[in-house]
C-alpha positions as CSV (number, residue, x, y, z in Angstrom):
1,X,-10.8,-10.7,-36.4
2,X,-12.6,-11.7,-33.2
3,X,-14.3,-9.0,-31.2
4,X,-12.9,-8.4,-27.8
5,X,-15.1,-8.6,-24.7
6,X,-15.4,-5.7,-22.3
7,X,-13.0,-7.3,-19.7
8,X,-10.4,-8.0,-22.4
9,X,-10.6,-4.3,-23.5
10,X,-10.3,-3.2,-19.9
11,X,-7.3,-5.4,-19.3
12,X,-5.6,-4.1,-22.5
13,X,-6.2,-0.5,-21.3
14,X,-4.7,-1.3,-17.9
15,X,-1.6,-2.8,-19.7
16,X,-1.3,0.4,-21.9
17,X,-1.6,2.6,-18.8
18,X,0.7,0.7,-16.3
19,X,0.5,1.1,-12.6
20,X,2.1,4.4,-11.4
21,X,5.8,4.1,-10.7
22,X,5.4,4.7,-7.0
23,X,3.8,1.2,-6.7
24,X,6.4,-0.6,-8.8
25,X,9.0,-0.3,-6.1
26,X,6.9,-1.8,-3.4
27,X,7.9,-5.5,-2.8
28,X,5.4,-8.3,-2.8
29,X,3.6,-8.2,0.5
30,X,0.8,-10.9,0.5
31,X,-0.3,-14.2,-1.0
32,X,-3.9,-14.9,-1.9
33,X,-5.6,-17.6,0.1
34,X,-8.4,-18.2,-2.5
35,X,-9.2,-17.6,-6.1
36,X,-10.2,-13.9,-6.2
37,X,-11.9,-11.5,-8.6
38,X,-9.7,-8.4,-9.0
39,X,-12.2,-5.6,-9.3
40,X,-12.1,-1.9,-10.4
41,X,-13.4,-0.7,-7.1
42,X,-13.8,-1.8,-3.4
43,X,-17.1,-3.7,-3.6
44,X,-18.8,-6.6,-5.5
45,X,-20.7,-4.1,-7.6
46,X,-17.5,-3.1,-9.5
47,X,-16.5,-4.9,-12.7
48,X,-14.0,-7.8,-12.6
49,X,-10.6,-6.9,-14.2
50,X,-9.1,-10.4,-13.8
51,X,-9.4,-13.6,-11.8
52,X,-6.4,-14.0,-9.5
53,X,-5.3,-17.6,-8.7
54,X,-5.0,-18.9,-5.1
55,X,-1.4,-18.6,-3.9
56,X,-0.6,-15.6,-6.2
57,X,2.0,-13.2,-4.8
58,X,0.6,-9.6,-4.9
59,X,1.5,-6.2,-3.6
60,X,-0.9,-4.6,-1.2
61,X,-1.1,-0.8,-1.9
62,X,-3.8,0.4,0.5
63,X,-6.4,-1.1,2.9
64,X,-9.9,0.4,2.9
65,X,-12.3,-1.2,5.3
66,X,-12.8,-4.9,4.3
67,X,-11.1,-4.3,0.9
68,X,-7.5,-4.0,-0.2
69,X,-6.2,-2.4,-3.3
70,X,-3.5,-4.6,-4.7
71,X,-1.1,-4.8,-7.6
72,X,-1.1,-8.1,-9.5
73,X,1.4,-8.0,-12.3
74,X,0.7,-4.8,-14.2
75,X,-2.9,-4.6,-13.0
76,X,-4.1,-2.5,-10.0
77,X,-7.5,-3.5,-8.5
78,X,-9.4,-4.4,-5.4
79,X,-10.0,-7.7,-3.5
80,X,-11.5,-8.6,-0.1
81,X,-8.6,-8.3,2.3
82,X,-9.7,-11.3,4.4
83,X,-8.3,-13.5,1.5
84,X,-4.8,-12.0,1.7
85,X,-2.1,-13.6,3.9
86,X,0.9,-11.4,4.8
87,X,4.2,-12.7,3.7
88,X,7.1,-12.5,6.1
89,X,8.9,-9.2,5.9
90,X,12.5,-9.4,4.7
91,X,14.4,-6.5,6.3
92,X,16.9,-4.7,4.1
93,X,20.5,-4.5,5.2
94,X,19.7,-1.2,6.9
95,X,16.8,-2.7,8.8
96,X,14.2,-0.8,6.7
97,X,11.0,-2.8,6.1
98,X,8.5,-1.7,3.4
99,X,4.9,-1.8,4.6
100,X,1.6,-1.6,2.7
101,X,0.6,2.0,2.7
102,X,-1.7,2.9,5.5
103,X,-3.3,6.2,6.4
104,X,-2.7,7.4,9.9
105,X,-3.1,10.4,12.2
106,X,-0.5,11.9,14.5
107,X,-1.6,11.7,18.1
108,X,0.3,14.8,19.4
109,X,2.3,17.7,18.0
110,X,5.7,16.3,17.2
111,X,9.0,16.7,15.4
112,X,9.2,14.8,12.1
113,X,12.8,13.8,11.4
114,X,14.9,13.2,8.2
115,X,15.8,9.8,9.5
116,X,14.7,7.1,12.1
117,X,15.9,8.7,15.3
118,X,16.0,11.9,17.5
119,X,19.6,12.6,16.3
120,X,18.4,13.3,12.7
121,X,17.7,16.8,11.6
122,X,14.2,18.2,11.9
123,X,12.1,17.9,8.7
124,X,9.1,19.7,10.0
125,X,6.7,20.0,13.0
126,X,3.5,18.1,12.6
127,X,0.4,19.1,14.5
128,X,-1.8,16.6,16.4
129,X,-4.3,14.9,14.1
130,X,-2.2,15.5,11.0
131,X,-3.0,12.9,8.2
132,X,0.0,11.0,7.0
133,X,0.7,7.8,5.0
134,X,3.0,5.2,6.6
135,X,5.3,3.7,3.9
136,X,8.0,1.8,5.9
137,X,9.2,1.0,9.3
138,X,12.5,0.6,11.1
139,X,12.5,-0.4,14.8
140,X,10.2,1.9,16.7
141,X,10.2,4.5,13.9
142,X,7.8,4.8,10.9
143,X,8.7,6.4,7.6
144,X,5.8,8.6,6.5
145,X,4.8,10.8,3.7
146,X,3.1,14.1,4.0
147,X,2.6,16.4,0.9
148,X,4.9,13.9,-0.9
149,X,7.7,14.6,1.5
150,X,9.2,11.6,3.3
151,X,10.0,11.9,7.0
152,X,10.3,9.8,10.2
153,X,8.2,9.8,13.4
154,X,8.0,7.4,16.4
155,X,5.4,4.7,15.8
156,X,3.9,5.4,19.3
157,X,2.7,8.8,18.0
158,X,0.5,7.4,15.2
159,X,-3.1,6.2,15.2
160,X,-4.1,4.1,12.1
161,X,-7.2,5.1,10.2
162,X,-9.0,3.2,7.5
């Protein structure tokens, strides 16, 4: 029996412990523009999990500085974001478009709603500079998560942070 290399062992571990389910529902968002090393962390000092071919369709999970965490098949890792090209968004029938998760801050105290519009019931009041994660968009509204609770706020009341 041949002995496995460290990268083969790590890839086997990743397959045994699949990507958390919250990422499995995010549609493919980007294509790679070069052959990339998928790494365990955001930097060249982290070990390579897999080599991703140019043109591969991947799911961007989060952007952190010059690096993006992506899902490539069953693997979750980091690549330089400059080598990712956004795919055109395909709006769902209801106009909801998934977006790669981005951290943001609210710019003012505002009413977060249960749906994309002022006519939806109030979910909660968010104070200025509240940290949220943007998960989707529909028109001028953004679907966000705060404490694992989804809600909607106007895009104009958000400031993206990295």
